[in-house]
DSSP file (Angstrom, degrees, kcal/mol; ACC not computed):
  #  RESIDUE AA STRUCTURE BP1 BP2  ACC     N-H-->O    O-->H-N    N-H-->O    O-->H-N    TCO  KAPPA ALPHA  PHI   PSI    X-CA   Y-CA   Z-CA
    1    1 A M              0   0    0      0, 0.0     2,-0.2     0, 0.0   126,-0.1   0.000 360.0 360.0 360.0 147.2  -38.2   22.6  -34.1
    2    2 A K        -     0   0    0    124,-0.6   124,-0.2     1,-0.0     2,-0.1  -0.789 360.0 -85.8-133.4 168.8  -39.3   20.0  -31.8
    3    3 A Q        -     0   0    0     -2,-0.2   122,-0.1     1,-0.1     2,-0.0  -0.467  60.9 -88.9 -76.4 151.4  -39.5   19.3  -28.1
    4    4 A E        -     0   0    0     -2,-0.1     2,-0.2     1,-0.1    -1,-0.1  -0.333  42.8-141.3 -63.3 138.5  -36.4   17.8  -26.6
    5    5 A K        -     0   0    0     -3,-0.1     2,-0.3     1,-0.1    -1,-0.1  -0.621  27.9 -91.3 -95.6 160.3  -36.3   14.1  -26.7
    6    6 A N        -     0   0    0     -2,-0.2    -1,-0.1     1,-0.1     0, 0.0  -0.535  46.2-122.0 -65.8 133.2  -34.9   11.9  -23.9
    7    7 A R        -     0   0    0     -2,-0.3     3,-0.1     1,-0.1    47,-0.1  -0.584  25.4-110.0 -77.6 134.9  -31.3   11.2  -24.5
    8    8 A P        -     0   0    0      0, 0.0    -1,-0.1     0, 0.0    46,-0.1  -0.222  42.3 -92.7 -62.8 152.0  -30.1    7.6  -24.9
    9    9 A S        -     0   0    0      1,-0.1    45,-2.4     2,-0.1    44,-0.3  -0.354  22.0-151.4 -67.6 143.8  -28.0    6.2  -22.1
   10   10 A E        +     0   0    0     43,-0.2    -1,-0.1    42,-0.1    42,-0.1   0.375  58.1 122.2 -95.6   3.9  -24.2    6.5  -22.5
   11   11 A E        -     0   0    0      1,-0.1    42,-0.5    40,-0.0     2,-0.5  -0.537  64.6-130.5 -71.0 126.5  -23.7    3.3  -20.4
   12   12 A P  E     +A   52   0A   0      0, 0.0    40,-0.3     0, 0.0    39,-0.1  -0.649  53.0 135.6 -78.3 122.7  -21.8    0.8  -22.4
   13   13 A V  E     +     0   0A   0     38,-2.2     2,-0.4    -2,-0.5    39,-0.2   0.548  39.5  86.5-139.8 -16.1  -23.5   -2.6  -22.3
   14   14 A Y  E     -A   51   0A   0     37,-3.0    37,-3.5     4,-0.0    -1,-0.1  -0.809  63.2-135.4-103.3 131.5  -23.8   -4.2  -25.7
   15   15 A L  E  >  -A   50   0A   0     -2,-0.4     4,-2.9    35,-0.2     5,-0.2  -0.352  34.8-104.9 -66.7 158.5  -21.2   -6.4  -27.3
   16   16 A I  H  > S+     0   0    0     33,-0.5     4,-2.7     1,-0.2     5,-0.2   0.841 121.9  55.4 -55.0 -36.1  -20.4   -5.7  -31.1
   17   17 A S  H  > S+     0   0    0      2,-0.2     4,-2.2     1,-0.2    -1,-0.2   0.914 112.0  41.8 -66.4 -44.5  -22.4   -8.7  -32.1
   18   18 A V  H  > S+     0   0    0      2,-0.2     4,-2.3     1,-0.2     5,-0.2   0.943 115.2  50.7 -67.6 -46.4  -25.5   -7.5  -30.2
   19   19 A A  H  X S+     0   0    0     -4,-2.9     4,-1.5     2,-0.2     6,-0.2   0.901 110.5  49.1 -60.7 -40.9  -25.0   -4.0  -31.4
   20   20 A A  H  X>S+     0   0    0     -4,-2.7     5,-2.2    -5,-0.2     4,-1.1   0.945 113.0  48.1 -59.8 -49.5  -24.7   -5.2  -35.1
   21   21 A R  H  <5S+     0   0    0     -4,-2.2    -2,-0.2     1,-0.2    -1,-0.2   0.844 108.6  53.0 -63.3 -34.4  -27.9   -7.3  -34.7
   22   22 A M  H  <5S+     0   0    0     -4,-2.3    -1,-0.2     1,-0.2    -2,-0.2   0.806 118.6  36.3 -77.0 -28.1  -29.8   -4.5  -33.2
   23   23 A C  H  <5S-     0   0    0     -4,-1.5    -1,-0.2    -5,-0.2    -2,-0.2   0.484 108.0-117.3-100.5  -0.3  -28.9   -2.2  -36.2
   24   24 A G  T  <5S+     0   0    0     -4,-1.1     2,-0.3     1,-0.2    -3,-0.2   0.847  71.9 132.0  67.4  31.6  -28.9   -4.7  -38.9
   25   25 A L      < -     0   0    0     -5,-2.2    -1,-0.2    -6,-0.2    -2,-0.1  -0.772  61.6-115.4-110.0 155.7  -25.3   -4.2  -39.6
   26   26 A H     >  -     0   0    0     -2,-0.3     4,-1.7     1,-0.1     3,-0.5  -0.673  29.6-120.8 -82.8 146.2  -22.4   -6.6  -40.0
   27   27 A P  H  > S+     0   0    0      0, 0.0     4,-2.0     0, 0.0     5,-0.2   0.870 113.7  57.3 -50.2 -39.5  -19.7   -6.4  -37.2
   28   28 A Q  H  > S+     0   0    0      1,-0.2     4,-2.5     2,-0.2     5,-0.2   0.893 102.4  54.5 -58.5 -40.9  -17.1   -5.5  -39.8
   29   29 A T  H  > S+     0   0    0     -3,-0.5     4,-2.4     1,-0.2    -1,-0.2   0.913 108.6  47.9 -59.1 -46.2  -19.2   -2.6  -40.9
   30   30 A I  H  X S+     0   0    0     -4,-1.7     4,-1.5     1,-0.2    -1,-0.2   0.833 110.2  52.9 -69.5 -31.2  -19.2   -1.3  -37.3
   31   31 A R  H  X S+     0   0    0     -4,-2.0     4,-2.4     2,-0.2    -2,-0.2   0.850 106.6  52.6 -68.3 -32.0  -15.5   -1.8  -37.1
   32   32 A L  H  X S+     0   0    0     -4,-2.5     4,-2.2     2,-0.2    -2,-0.2   0.934 107.1  52.2 -67.4 -41.8  -15.0    0.2  -40.2
   33   33 A Y  H  <>S+     0   0    0     -4,-2.4     5,-2.6     1,-0.2     6,-0.9   0.856 108.5  51.4 -59.4 -34.4  -17.0    3.0  -38.7
   34   34 A E  H ><5S+     0   0    0     -4,-1.5     3,-1.1     4,-0.2    -1,-0.2   0.904 107.9  50.7 -70.6 -41.2  -14.8    2.9  -35.7
   35   35 A R  H 3<5S+     0   0    0     -4,-2.4    -2,-0.2     1,-0.3    -1,-0.2   0.855 111.0  51.1 -62.9 -32.1  -11.5    3.1  -37.8
   36   36 A L  T 3<5S-     0   0    0     -4,-2.2    -1,-0.3    -5,-0.2    -2,-0.2   0.545 117.4-117.3 -83.9  -2.7  -13.0    6.0  -39.5
   37   37 A G  T < 5S+     0   0    0     -3,-1.1    -3,-0.2    -4,-0.4    -2,-0.1   0.573  80.4 121.4  87.7  11.8  -13.8    7.7  -36.2
   38   38 A L  S   <S+     0   0    0     -5,-2.6     2,-0.3     1,-0.2    -4,-0.2   0.737  79.8  25.3 -84.0 -20.7  -17.6    7.7  -36.8
   39   39 A I        -     0   0    0     -6,-0.9    -2,-0.3    -9,-0.1    -1,-0.2  -0.996  62.4-163.5-144.1 144.9  -18.2    5.7  -33.6
   40   40 A Q        -     0   0    0     -2,-0.3     3,-0.1    -3,-0.1    -6,-0.0  -0.796  15.9-169.1-131.1  86.5  -16.2    5.3  -30.4
   41   41 A P        -     0   0    0      0, 0.0     2,-0.3     0, 0.0    10,-0.2  -0.309  32.7 -96.0 -73.5 164.0  -17.2    2.4  -28.4
   42   42 A H  E     -B   50   0A   0      8,-2.1     8,-2.6     1,-0.0     2,-0.4  -0.607  41.0-138.5 -73.5 137.2  -16.0    1.8  -24.9
   43   43 A R  E     -B   49   0A   0     -2,-0.3     2,-0.5     6,-0.2     6,-0.2  -0.828  17.8-170.7-102.4 133.6  -13.1   -0.5  -24.7
   44   44 A V  E  > S-B   48   0A   0      4,-3.0     4,-1.1    -2,-0.4     3,-0.5  -0.962  72.1 -31.3-119.9 111.8  -12.5   -3.3  -22.2
   45   45 A G  T  4 S-     0   0    0     -2,-0.5    -2,-0.0     1,-0.2     0, 0.0  -0.447 106.4 -52.6  77.3-155.5   -9.0   -4.6  -22.6
   46   46 A N  T  4 S+     0   0    0     -2,-0.1    -1,-0.2    -3,-0.1     3,-0.0   0.677 132.1  23.1 -91.8 -19.0   -7.6   -4.5  -26.0
   47   47 A S  T  4 S+     0   0    0     -3,-0.5     2,-0.5     2,-0.0    -2,-0.2   0.667  90.5  95.5-125.7 -22.7  -10.2   -6.2  -28.0
   48   48 A K  E  <  - B   0  44A   0     -4,-1.1    -4,-3.0   -33,-0.0     2,-0.4  -0.597  51.2-165.2 -78.6 121.9  -13.7   -6.1  -26.3
   49   49 A R  E     - B   0  43A   0     -2,-0.5   -33,-0.5    -6,-0.2     2,-0.4  -0.856   1.2-164.4-106.3 140.2  -15.9   -3.3  -27.5
   50   50 A L  E     -AB  15  42A   0     -8,-2.6    -8,-2.1    -2,-0.4     2,-0.4  -0.994   5.7-155.9-129.3 133.0  -19.0   -2.3  -25.6
   51   51 A Y  E     -A   14   0A   0    -37,-3.5   -37,-3.0    -2,-0.4   -38,-2.2  -0.843   2.6-148.6-110.9 140.1  -21.8   -0.1  -27.1
   52   52 A S  E  >  -A   12   0A   0     -2,-0.4     4,-2.5   -40,-0.3     5,-0.2  -0.482  37.3-101.0 -96.0 170.4  -24.3    2.1  -25.3
   53   53 A E  H  > S+     0   0    0    -42,-0.5     4,-2.8   -44,-0.3     5,-0.2   0.866 126.2  55.0 -62.7 -33.8  -27.8    2.9  -26.3
   54   54 A A  H  > S+     0   0    0    -45,-2.4     4,-1.5     2,-0.2    -1,-0.2   0.860 107.0  51.3 -67.0 -30.2  -26.3    6.4  -27.6
   55   55 A D  H  > S+     0   0    0    -46,-0.3     4,-2.4     2,-0.2    -2,-0.2   0.921 109.6  50.4 -65.1 -43.3  -23.8    4.4  -29.8
   56   56 A I  H  X S+     0   0    0     -4,-2.5     4,-2.9     1,-0.2     5,-0.2   0.937 110.7  48.3 -57.3 -46.1  -26.8    2.3  -31.2
   57   57 A A  H  X S+     0   0    0     -4,-2.8     4,-2.0     1,-0.2    -1,-0.2   0.885 112.5  48.7 -66.4 -31.0  -28.7    5.4  -32.0
   58   58 A R  H  X S+     0   0    0     -4,-1.5     4,-2.2     2,-0.2    -1,-0.2   0.880 110.6  49.8 -71.5 -37.8  -25.6    6.9  -33.6
   59   59 A L  H  X S+     0   0    0     -4,-2.4     4,-2.9     2,-0.2    -2,-0.2   0.902 111.0  50.4 -68.6 -42.5  -25.0    3.7  -35.7
   60   60 A R  H  X S+     0   0    0     -4,-2.9     4,-2.4     1,-0.2    -2,-0.2   0.888 110.4  50.8 -64.1 -35.0  -28.8    3.8  -36.8
   61   61 A R  H  X S+     0   0    0     -4,-2.0     4,-2.6    -5,-0.2    -2,-0.2   0.921 110.4  47.4 -63.5 -44.5  -28.2    7.5  -37.8
   62   62 A I  H  X S+     0   0    0     -4,-2.2     4,-2.9     2,-0.2     5,-0.3   0.943 112.5  50.9 -65.3 -45.5  -25.1    6.6  -39.9
   63   63 A Q  H  X>S+     0   0    0     -4,-2.9     4,-2.8     1,-0.2     5,-0.6   0.907 111.6  47.0 -60.6 -41.2  -27.1    3.7  -41.5
   64   64 A R  I  X>S+     0   0    0     -4,-2.4     5,-1.5     3,-0.2     4,-1.5   0.935 112.9  49.3 -64.5 -45.0  -30.0    6.1  -42.3
   65   65 A L  I  <5S+     0   0    0     -4,-2.6     6,-2.6     3,-0.2     4,-0.2   0.914 121.0  34.7 -62.2 -44.8  -27.6    8.7  -43.8
   66   66 A T  I  <5S+     0   0    0     -4,-2.9     4,-0.4     4,-0.2    -2,-0.2   0.948 127.8  32.0 -76.8 -47.3  -25.7    6.2  -46.0
   67   67 A Q  I  <5S+     0   0    0     -4,-2.8    -3,-0.2    -5,-0.3    -2,-0.2   0.901 130.4  27.7 -87.2 -37.5  -28.5    3.8  -47.0
   68   68 A Q  I  <<S+     0   0    0     -4,-1.5    -3,-0.2    -5,-0.6    -1,-0.1   0.792 132.4  30.5 -94.1 -28.9  -31.6    6.0  -47.2
   69   69 A L  S   <S-     0   0    0     -5,-1.5    -3,-0.2    -4,-0.2    -4,-0.1   0.524  99.2-124.8-106.7  -8.3  -30.2    9.4  -48.0
   70   70 A G        +     0   0    0     -4,-0.4     2,-0.3    -6,-0.3    -4,-0.2   0.721  49.2 159.2  78.7  20.3  -27.1    8.3  -50.0
   71   71 A V        -     0   0    0     -6,-2.6    -1,-0.2    -7,-0.1    -2,-0.1  -0.596  36.3-131.4 -79.1 129.0  -24.6   10.1  -48.0
   72   72 A N     >  -     0   0    0     -2,-0.3     4,-2.4     1,-0.1     3,-0.2  -0.348  30.4-102.6 -79.0 170.9  -20.9    8.8  -48.4
   73   73 A L  H  > S+     0   0    0      1,-0.2     4,-2.2     2,-0.2     5,-0.1   0.812 122.1  55.0 -64.9 -30.9  -19.0    8.1  -45.2
   74   74 A A  H  > S+     0   0    0      2,-0.2     4,-1.6     1,-0.2    -1,-0.2   0.890 110.9  45.9 -64.5 -39.0  -16.9   11.4  -45.6
   75   75 A G  H  > S+     0   0    0      2,-0.2     4,-2.9    -3,-0.2    -2,-0.2   0.929 109.3  55.3 -68.0 -46.0  -20.2   13.3  -45.7
   76   76 A V  H  X S+     0   0    0     -4,-2.4     4,-3.3     2,-0.2     5,-0.2   0.894 105.8  52.9 -52.6 -48.6  -21.6   11.3  -42.7
   77   77 A D  H  X S+     0   0    0     -4,-2.2     4,-2.3     1,-0.2    -1,-0.2   0.935 112.3  43.6 -59.7 -46.9  -18.5   12.4  -40.7
   78   78 A I  H  X S+     0   0    0     -4,-1.6     4,-2.7     2,-0.2    -2,-0.2   0.941 113.9  51.1 -68.4 -46.1  -19.1   16.1  -41.5
   79   79 A I  H  X S+     0   0    0     -4,-2.9     4,-2.6     1,-0.2     5,-0.2   0.947 111.7  47.9 -60.8 -49.4  -22.9   15.7  -40.8
   80   80 A L  H  X S+     0   0    0     -4,-3.3     4,-2.4    -5,-0.2    -1,-0.2   0.920 110.6  50.6 -57.2 -45.1  -22.2   14.0  -37.4
   81   81 A R  H  X S+     0   0    0     -4,-2.3     4,-2.4    -5,-0.2    -2,-0.2   0.938 111.5  48.0 -59.5 -47.4  -19.8   16.6  -36.3
   82   82 A L  H  X S+     0   0    0     -4,-2.7     4,-2.0     1,-0.2    -1,-0.2   0.866 112.2  47.7 -66.1 -33.1  -22.1   19.4  -37.2
   83   83 A L  H  X S+     0   0    0     -4,-2.6     4,-2.3     2,-0.2    -1,-0.2   0.837 110.8  52.8 -69.6 -32.5  -25.0   17.8  -35.4
   84   84 A D  H  X S+     0   0    0     -4,-2.4     4,-2.1    -5,-0.2    -2,-0.2   0.910 110.1  48.2 -63.5 -42.2  -22.8   17.2  -32.4
   85   85 A R  H  X S+     0   0    0     -4,-2.4     4,-2.1     2,-0.2    -2,-0.2   0.874 109.1  52.0 -62.4 -44.5  -21.9   20.8  -32.4
   86   86 A I  H  X S+     0   0    0     -4,-2.0     4,-2.6     2,-0.2    -1,-0.2   0.931 110.5  51.2 -59.0 -47.5  -25.6   21.9  -32.7
   87   87 A E  H  X S+     0   0    0     -4,-2.3     4,-2.5     1,-0.3    -2,-0.2   0.932 109.3  48.4 -58.1 -45.3  -26.3   19.7  -29.7
   88   88 A Q  H  X S+     0   0    0     -4,-2.1     4,-2.1     1,-0.2    -1,-0.3   0.857 111.9  49.1 -63.6 -35.0  -23.6   21.2  -27.7
   89   89 A M  H  X S+     0   0    0     -4,-2.1     4,-2.3     2,-0.2    -1,-0.2   0.823 108.7  53.6 -74.1 -32.6  -24.8   24.7  -28.6
   90   90 A N  H  X S+     0   0    0     -4,-2.6     4,-3.0     2,-0.2     5,-0.2   0.953 109.9  48.2 -68.1 -43.3  -28.4   23.7  -27.6
   91   91 A R  H  X S+     0   0    0     -4,-2.5     4,-2.0     1,-0.2    -2,-0.2   0.949 114.1  46.6 -57.0 -52.5  -27.1   22.6  -24.2
   92   92 A E  H  X S+     0   0    0     -4,-2.1     4,-2.0     1,-0.2    -1,-0.2   0.866 113.1  47.6 -60.9 -39.5  -25.1   25.9  -23.8
   93   93 A M  H  X S+     0   0    0     -4,-2.3     4,-3.0     2,-0.2     5,-0.3   0.922 108.4  54.5 -69.9 -45.7  -28.0   28.0  -24.9
   94   94 A A  H  X S+     0   0    0     -4,-3.0     4,-2.4     1,-0.2    -2,-0.2   0.899 110.7  48.0 -55.7 -37.9  -30.4   26.2  -22.5
   95   95 A E  H  X S+     0   0    0     -4,-2.0     4,-2.5    -5,-0.2    -1,-0.2   0.915 111.3  48.6 -69.0 -39.1  -28.1   26.9  -19.6
   96   96 A V  H  X S+     0   0    0     -4,-2.0     4,-2.9     2,-0.2     5,-0.2   0.908 113.8  47.4 -63.6 -40.1  -27.6   30.6  -20.6
   97   97 A V  H  X S+     0   0    0     -4,-3.0     4,-2.8     2,-0.2    25,-0.2   0.930 111.2  50.8 -68.5 -42.3  -31.4   31.0  -20.9
   98   98 A A  H  X S+     0   0    0     -4,-2.4     4,-2.1    -5,-0.3    -2,-0.2   0.940 113.7  46.3 -57.9 -49.2  -32.0   29.2  -17.5
   99   99 A Q  H  X S+     0   0    0     -4,-2.5     4,-1.9     1,-0.2    -2,-0.2   0.917 113.4  46.7 -59.8 -49.3  -29.4   31.5  -15.9
  100  100 A T  H  X S+     0   0    0     -4,-2.9     4,-2.1     1,-0.2    -1,-0.2   0.854 111.2  51.6 -66.3 -34.7  -30.8   34.7  -17.4
  101  101 A N  H  X S+     0   0    0     -4,-2.8     4,-2.5     2,-0.2    -1,-0.2   0.878 109.6  50.6 -63.9 -36.9  -34.4   33.7  -16.5
  102  102 A A  H  X S+     0   0    0     -4,-2.1     4,-2.2    -5,-0.2    -2,-0.2   0.898 110.2  49.4 -69.1 -33.8  -33.3   33.1  -12.9
  103  103 A R  H  X S+     0   0    0     -4,-1.9     4,-2.4     2,-0.2    -2,-0.2   0.873 110.4  51.1 -72.3 -37.6  -31.6   36.5  -12.8
  104  104 A I  H  X S+     0   0    0     -4,-2.1     4,-2.7     2,-0.2     5,-0.2   0.946 111.4  47.3 -62.2 -47.1  -34.8   38.2  -14.2
  105  105 A L  H  X S+     0   0    0     -4,-2.5     4,-2.3     1,-0.2    -2,-0.2   0.911 111.5  51.3 -61.3 -41.1  -37.0   36.5  -11.6
  106  106 A Q  H  X S+     0   0    0     -4,-2.2     4,-3.7     1,-0.2     5,-0.2   0.923 110.9  48.2 -60.4 -44.7  -34.5   37.6   -8.8
  107  107 A L  H  X S+     0   0    0     -4,-2.4     4,-2.1     1,-0.2    -2,-0.2   0.883 111.5  49.9 -67.0 -37.9  -34.6   41.2  -10.0
  108  108 A I  H  <>S+     0   0    0     -4,-2.7     5,-1.5     2,-0.2     4,-0.4   0.920 115.2  44.1 -58.9 -44.5  -38.4   41.2  -10.1
  109  109 A H  H ><5S+     0   0    0     -4,-2.3     3,-0.9    -5,-0.2    -2,-0.2   0.959 114.7  48.1 -65.0 -52.8  -38.5   39.8   -6.6
  110  110 A E  H 3<5S+     0   0    0     -4,-3.7    -2,-0.2     1,-0.3    -1,-0.2   0.890 121.4  35.4 -57.7 -40.2  -35.7   42.2   -5.2
  111  111 A H  T 3<5S-     0   0    0     -4,-2.1    -1,-0.3    -5,-0.2    -2,-0.2   0.373 102.4-131.2-102.3   5.1  -37.3   45.3   -6.7
  112  112 A Q  T < 5 -     0   0    0     -3,-0.9    -3,-0.2    -4,-0.4    -4,-0.1   0.910  36.4-170.8  43.2  53.2  -40.9   44.1   -6.2
  113  113 A L      < -     0   0    0     -5,-1.5     2,-1.5    -6,-0.2    -1,-0.2  -0.533  26.6-130.3 -75.9 139.3  -41.6   45.1   -9.7
  114  114 A P        +     0   0    0      0, 0.0     2,-0.4     0, 0.0    -1,-0.1  -0.457  67.3 116.4 -82.4  61.2  -45.3   45.0  -10.7
  115  115 A V  S    S-     0   0    0     -2,-1.5     3,-0.1    -7,-0.1    -2,-0.0  -0.903  72.6-113.0-131.7 151.4  -44.8   42.9  -13.9
  116  116 A D    >>  -     0   0    0     -2,-0.4     3,-2.7     1,-0.2     4,-0.7  -0.798  25.6-146.5 -89.3 111.3  -45.9   39.5  -14.9
  117  117 A P  H >> S+     0   0    0      0, 0.0     4,-2.0     0, 0.0     3,-1.2   0.820  93.5  66.0 -48.9 -33.6  -42.7   37.4  -15.1
  118  118 A Q  H 34 S+     0   0    0      1,-0.3    -2,-0.0     2,-0.2     0, 0.0   0.773  94.9  58.7 -67.0 -19.2  -44.0   35.4  -18.1
  119  119 A M  H <4 S+     0   0    0     -3,-2.7    -1,-0.3     1,-0.1     0, 0.0   0.771 114.5  36.3 -77.1 -24.6  -43.9   38.5  -20.2
  120  120 A L  H << S+     0   0    0     -3,-1.2    -2,-0.2    -4,-0.7    -1,-0.1   0.701  90.9 103.4 -95.3 -23.8  -40.1   38.9  -19.5
  121  121 A L  S  < S-     0   0    0     -4,-2.0     2,-0.4     1,-0.1   -20,-0.1  -0.303  71.6-118.1 -71.4 145.8  -38.8   35.4  -19.4
  122  122 A I        -     0   0    0    -25,-0.2     2,-0.5   -24,-0.0    -1,-0.1  -0.643  20.9-149.2 -83.7 133.5  -36.9   34.0  -22.4
  123  123 A R        -     0   0    0     -2,-0.4     2,-0.4     2,-0.0    -1,-0.0  -0.882  13.2-169.6-105.3 136.2  -38.3   31.0  -24.2
  124  124 A F        -     0   0    0     -2,-0.5     2,-0.5   -30,-0.0    -2,-0.0  -0.988   8.4-166.8-125.7 129.0  -35.9   28.7  -25.9
  125  125 A E        -     0   0    0     -2,-0.4  -122,-0.1  -122,-0.1     2,-0.0  -0.955  24.0-128.7-110.2 122.4  -36.8   25.9  -28.3
  126  126 A R        -     0   0    0     -2,-0.5     2,-0.6  -124,-0.2  -124,-0.6  -0.374  17.4-121.4 -64.4 146.5  -34.1   23.3  -29.0
  127  127 A Y        -     0   0    0    -41,-0.2     2,-0.5  -126,-0.1   -37,-0.1  -0.844  32.6-176.5 -80.0 117.0  -33.2   22.5  -32.6
  128  128 A D        -     0   0    0     -2,-0.6  -125,-0.0  -124,-0.0  -124,-0.0  -0.986  20.6-131.5-118.2 128.0  -33.7   18.7  -33.0
  129  129 A N        -     0   0    0     -2,-0.5     3,-0.3     1,-0.1  -127,-0.0  -0.143   5.7-132.5 -69.6 164.9  -32.8   17.4  -36.5
  130  130 A D  S    S+     0   0    0      1,-0.1    -1,-0.1     2,-0.1    -2,-0.0   0.033  79.6  99.8-106.2  25.1  -34.9   15.1  -38.6
  131  131 A I              0   0    0      1,-0.2    -1,-0.1   -66,-0.0   -67,-0.1   0.572 360.0 360.0 -88.6 -10.9  -32.2   12.6  -39.5
  132  132 A D              0   0    0     -3,-0.3    -1,-0.2   -68,-0.1    -2,-0.1   0.510 360.0 360.0 -80.8 360.0  -33.3   10.0  -36.9
């Protein structure tokens, strides 16, 4: 388990040629990944694709899975779905922990309990994968 990293921007700014160059991929490879549902760029009109920093990070993750770890594209799809679900669960758990800790502090304050709040608060460490 590691500390939470800053999440890449979701703002679509890169054309496919720039995204391809940034990742060391051919634009056709990126189009294939899009057809397979592995990446979903922002569309402007019918043909122009724009990619965000988050998309670039995802393309690099796909590249690492396929080229360095030998995972086929069907396996990449499963892995990415699982990692997306883990990230969603991390966010949900962080919210539940924050709400619970706020309630604990509220109860300590309301009842003027002579306890160290740090002894009662829940600590949550996010799971961050090692695939990047």
